N, C-alpha and C positions, 0 to 999 in steps of 0.2 A: 732197722737199727734199734737197739735197746739202750737204755740209760741205766746207770748203776742203781738208782733208787726206784726205778720202775718195777712193779711186780712182774714176775714171769707170767706168761700167758696161762700156764697151768695153775697159778696161784690166784688169779683174778676171781675165780668162781668159788673159792673157799669161804666158809662161814665159821664162826666160833661157837663151839659147844658152850652153852651158858653155864653148865655145871662145872666142867673141869678146865675150860679155856682152850682146849685142843682145837686146832684148825680141822675142819671137816669138809669134804666134798659132798654137797647135797645129793649128787647123783649116786653116791655109794654109801651114804650115811646109814648107820644101823637102825635109826629110828627118827621119826619126825612128829612134832606136836604143834598144834595150833593153840595159842593162848592169847586172849585179849586182842584179837585181830592181827597177831604176829605169828609167823612160822618160825619154829626153832628146830634145828637138826642136832643129832647127837652121835658121838663116836661109838657109843655102846648102849645096850639095853639097860645097863646099870645106871648110866647117867640119865637116861630117859625115865627110869623108875624113881630116881632121886628128884627129878623135876616134877613128876606126877605127885609125889608126896608133899611138895611145897612149891607149886608153880608160881605163886606170888613172889617168893624169894628170888627165884631165878628169872622170872619173866619181867621183873622190874628191878634191874640192878641198881645198887646204891651208888650215888654220886658223891664225890669228895666235896665237902663244903669248905 
């Protein structure tokens, strides 16, 4: 049985591309990077390139104060 607010089983493994915010399946992601002990997955090589250009910006998201 599933509940209305429970993620579908195919959504549980999705992660968020830190550059564009798109949901990405790590198994089929276009690129992957390790930064500061964390793994990031990307929807495209363009997003991975943007991350490579400024990993601190995307690897340490700003929090609302």
